[in-house]
C-alpha positions in Angstrom: -35.2 -4.7 -131.3 -37.4 -7.7 -131.0 -34.6 -10.2 -130.6 -33.0 -8.4 -127.7 -36.4 -8.1 -126.0 -37.0 -11.8 -126.4 -33.6 -12.7 -125.0 -34.1 -10.2 -122.1 -37.5 -11.8 -121.3 -35.9 -15.2 -121.4 -33.1 -14.3 -119.1 -35.5 -12.7 -116.6 -37.6 -15.9 -116.2 -36.7 -18.9 -114.2 -38.0 -21.2 -117.0 -35.8 -19.4 -119.5 -32.6 -19.6 -117.3 -33.3 -23.3 -116.8 -33.7 -23.9 -120.5 -30.5 -22.0 -121.3 -28.5 -24.0 -118.7 -29.9 -27.3 -120.0 -29.1 -26.3 -123.6 -25.5 -25.4 -122.5 -25.1 -28.8 -120.7 -26.4 -30.7 -123.7 -24.1 -28.7 -126.0 -21.2 -29.5 -123.7 -22.0 -33.2 -123.7 -22.2 -33.1 -127.5 -18.9 -31.2 -127.7 -17.1 -33.9 -125.7 -18.8 -36.6 -127.8 -20.9 -38.0 -124.9 -24.0 -37.2 -126.9 -24.5 -37.7 -130.6 -26.0 -35.1 -132.8 -29.3 -36.9 -133.3 -29.8 -37.1 -129.5 -28.8 -33.5 -129.1 -31.3 -32.4 -131.7 -34.0 -34.4 -130.1 -33.2 -32.9 -126.7 -33.3 -29.4 -128.1 -36.7 -30.1 -129.8 -38.2 -31.3 -126.5 -36.7 -28.4 -124.6 -38.1 -25.9 -127.1 -41.5 -27.6 -127.0 -41.7 -27.6 -123.2 -40.6 -23.9 -123.1 -43.2 -22.8 -125.6 -46.0 -25.0 -124.1 -45.2 -23.6 -120.6 -45.3 -20.0 -121.8 -48.5 -20.6 -123.7 -50.2 -22.2 -120.7 -49.0 -19.4 -118.4 -50.2 -16.7 -120.7 -53.6 -18.4 -121.1 -54.1 -18.7 -117.4 -53.1 -15.0 -116.9 -55.5 -13.9 -119.6 -58.4 -15.9 -118.2 -57.8 -14.8 -114.6 -57.2 -11.1 -115.4 -60.0 -10.6 -117.9 -62.7 -12.7 -116.3 -65.9 -10.9 -115.3 -66.1 -10.0 -111.6 -68.6 -12.0 -109.7 -70.9 -9.6 -107.8 -70.6 -10.1 -104.1 -73.4 -10.1 -101.6 -73.8 -7.0 -99.5 -72.2 -7.6 -96.2 -73.7 -4.6 -94.5 -76.9 -5.5 -92.7 -79.5 -3.1 -93.9 -82.4 -4.8 -92.2 -84.3 -2.7 -89.7 -83.3 -3.3 -86.2 -85.6 -4.4 -83.4 -84.2 -1.9 -81.0 -86.4 1.0 -80.0 -84.8 4.4 -79.7 
Protein backbone atom coordinates (compact mmCIF):
# COMPACT_ATOMS: atom_id res chain seq x y z
CA UNK A 1 0.00 0.00 0.00
CA UNK A 2 1.19 3.50 -0.81
CA UNK A 3 0.18 4.97 2.56
CA UNK A 4 2.14 2.45 4.59
CA UNK A 5 5.19 2.92 2.37
CA UNK A 6 5.00 6.68 2.92
CA UNK A 7 4.67 6.27 6.68
CA UNK A 8 7.52 3.76 6.71
CA UNK A 9 9.74 6.18 4.78
CA UNK A 10 8.78 8.96 7.17
CA UNK A 11 9.66 6.88 10.22
CA UNK A 12 13.03 5.85 8.79
CA UNK A 13 14.26 9.41 8.24
CA UNK A 14 15.54 11.80 10.89
CA UNK A 15 13.56 14.62 9.29
CA UNK A 16 10.35 12.60 9.48
CA UNK A 17 10.82 11.58 13.10
CA UNK A 18 11.52 15.21 14.05
CA UNK A 19 8.36 16.37 12.25
CA UNK A 20 6.24 13.73 13.95
CA UNK A 21 7.62 14.70 17.36
CA UNK A 22 6.99 18.41 16.68
CA UNK A 23 3.44 17.62 15.53
CA UNK A 24 2.78 15.59 18.67
CA UNK A 25 4.14 18.39 20.88
CA UNK A 26 1.98 20.99 19.14
CA UNK A 27 -1.05 18.73 19.41
CA UNK A 28 -0.37 18.25 23.12
CA UNK A 29 -0.13 22.00 23.63
CA UNK A 30 -3.41 22.46 21.76
CA UNK A 31 -5.06 19.72 23.83
CA UNK A 32 -4.06 21.50 27.07
CA UNK A 33 -5.29 24.81 25.60
CA UNK A 34 -1.82 26.37 25.59
CA UNK A 35 -2.06 26.79 21.82
CA UNK A 36 -5.20 27.89 20.00
CA UNK A 37 -6.45 26.13 16.88
CA UNK A 38 -5.36 28.88 14.46
CA UNK A 39 -1.78 28.79 15.81
CA UNK A 40 -1.78 24.97 15.67
CA UNK A 41 -2.96 25.03 12.06
CA UNK A 42 -0.33 27.62 11.14
CA UNK A 43 2.38 25.53 12.82
CA UNK A 44 1.29 22.38 10.98
CA UNK A 45 1.32 24.25 7.65
CA UNK A 46 4.87 25.46 8.25
CA UNK A 47 5.95 22.01 9.37
CA UNK A 48 4.52 20.37 6.24
CA UNK A 49 6.06 23.04 4.01
CA UNK A 50 9.50 22.56 5.55
CA UNK A 51 9.22 18.77 5.29
CA UNK A 52 8.20 18.87 1.61
CA UNK A 53 10.80 21.51 0.71
CA UNK A 54 13.55 19.57 2.45
CA UNK A 55 12.58 16.35 0.69
CA UNK A 56 12.41 18.11 -2.68
CA UNK A 57 15.81 19.73 -2.27
CA UNK A 58 17.38 16.48 -1.08
CA UNK A 59 15.93 14.55 -4.04
CA UNK A 60 17.07 17.21 -6.51
CA UNK A 61 20.63 17.17 -5.17
CA UNK A 62 20.71 13.35 -5.30
CA UNK A 63 19.43 13.40 -8.87
CA UNK A 64 21.97 15.98 -9.99
CA UNK A 65 24.92 14.28 -8.33
CA UNK A 66 24.06 10.72 -9.35
CA UNK A 67 23.14 11.39 -12.96
CA UNK A 68 25.71 14.03 -13.81
CA UNK A 69 28.09 13.11 -16.62
CA UNK A 70 31.45 11.88 -15.49
CA UNK A 71 34.29 14.28 -16.07
CA UNK A 72 37.10 12.54 -17.92
CA UNK A 73 40.24 12.44 -15.85
CA UNK A 74 43.74 12.99 -17.11
CA UNK A 75 45.85 9.93 -17.62
CA UNK A 76 48.05 9.54 -14.57
CA UNK A 77 50.32 6.97 -16.12
CA UNK A 78 53.39 8.58 -17.65
CA UNK A 79 53.60 7.21 -21.18
CA UNK A 80 56.38 9.52 -22.25
CA UNK A 81 59.53 7.79 -23.46
CA UNK A 82 62.17 7.63 -20.83
CA UNK A 83 65.67 9.01 -21.23
CA UNK A 84 67.18 5.87 -19.77
CA UNK A 85 69.17 3.69 -22.11
CA UNK A 86 68.79 0.01 -21.74
